[in-house]
C-alpha positions in Angstrom: 15.9 8.0 14.8 13.5 10.1 16.7 11.6 11.4 13.6 11.9 8.6 11.1 8.9 6.4 10.3 11.2 3.5 10.4 14.8 3.9 9.3 15.2 6.8 6.8 15.9 10.5 7.4 14.9 13.5 5.4 13.1 16.8 6.2 10.4 16.6 8.9 6.8 16.4 7.6 3.5 16.5 9.4 1.3 13.8 8.0 -2.4 13.6 8.7 -4.3 10.4 7.6 -8.0 9.6 8.0 -8.7 5.9 8.8 -12.1 4.4 8.0 -14.5 3.5 10.8 -14.0 -0.2 9.8 -10.3 0.0 10.5 -10.1 2.7 13.2 -9.9 0.4 16.1 -7.2 -1.8 14.6 -5.0 1.3 13.7 -5.6 3.0 17.1 -4.5 -0.1 19.0 -0.9 0.1 17.7 1.8 2.7 18.1 3.0 3.1 14.6 5.4 6.0 15.4 6.5 7.7 18.6 5.2 11.0 17.3 1.7 9.8 16.5 -1.4 11.4 17.9 -4.9 10.3 17.2 -8.4 11.7 17.3 -11.6 9.8 17.1 -14.0 11.5 14.7 -17.8 11.8 15.0 -18.3 9.4 12.1 -16.2 6.8 14.0 -13.2 7.2 11.7 -9.8 8.0 13.1 -7.5 10.9 12.4 -3.9 10.0 12.9 -1.0 12.5 12.8 2.7 11.8 12.5 5.8 13.9 12.4 7.9 11.9 10.0 11.2 12.3 8.2 10.4 10.2 5.1 7.4 10.4 2.8 8.2 7.2 0.9 7.9 5.0 4.0 4.7 6.6 5.2 3.4 6.3 1.6 3.9 2.6 1.7 2.1 2.3 5.0 -0.9 4.3 3.8 -1.1 2.3 0.6 -0.9 -0.9 2.6 -4.2 0.1 4.2 -5.8 0.5 0.8 -9.1 2.3 0.7 -9.3 2.3 4.5 -6.8 5.2 4.7 -6.9 8.7 3.1 -4.1 11.2 3.3 -5.4 14.6 4.3 -1.9 16.3 4.3 0.7 16.9 3.0 -0.4 17.5 -0.6 2.9 16.1 -1.9 2.2 12.7 -0.2 -1.3 12.6 -1.7 0.2 13.2 -5.2 2.8 10.5 -4.7 0.0 8.0 -3.8 -2.2 9.0 -6.7 0.7 8.5 -9.1 1.5 5.0 -7.7 -2.2 4.1 -7.9 -2.4 5.3 -11.5 0.7 3.1 -12.4 -0.9 0.2 -10.6 -4.2 0.6 -12.3 -2.5 0.9 -15.7 -0.7 -2.3 -15.0 -3.9 -4.1 -14.3 -5.8 -2.6 -17.3 -3.3 -4.1 -19.8 -4.6 -7.1 -21.6 -1.7 -9.2 -20.3 0.9 -7.9 -18.0 4.6 -8.6 -18.4 4.3 -10.6 -15.2 1.6 -12.9 -16.6 3.8 -13.5 -19.7 6.7 -14.5 -17.5 4.4 -16.9 -15.4 3.0 -18.6 -18.5 6.5 -19.2 -19.9 7.7 -20.6 -16.6 4.6 -22.9 -16.3 5.2 -24.2 -19.9 8.8 -25.2 -18.9 7.6 -26.9 -15.8 4.6 -28.6 -17.3 5.2 -29.5 -20.9 2.2 -30.3 -23.1 1.2 -33.9 -22.9 -0.6 -34.3 -26.1 -0.8 -37.9 -27.2 -0.2 -39.3 -23.8 -2.3 -42.2 -22.5 -3.3 -40.2 -19.5 -7.1 -39.3 -19.9 -6.7 -36.3 -17.6 -4.0 -34.7 -19.7 
């Protein structure tokens, strides 16, 4: 598993990610992959480079860092992240998501309406 970010294999990709100054120290203190190399930038951000075999796993890692990470290359990885972010934003822009509907229905089953009860709090 020399060139896998974690456990998956595919073609080998060079991935370059810029980490914000706020998170640069945290990210630089850990070895995320055996191929990683890092470079401190003049603005105190961190550039981290990996040779990985799976874009999906590195995509999840980058997205887990939120706005503190930005993919410089490869372009395909940037596009994958943009697409996931569009889907996520669309989900949150809906008036009510399918997940909220499910939560409301579950809550109604657990806590039935207590109209007419003698409990003043209900």
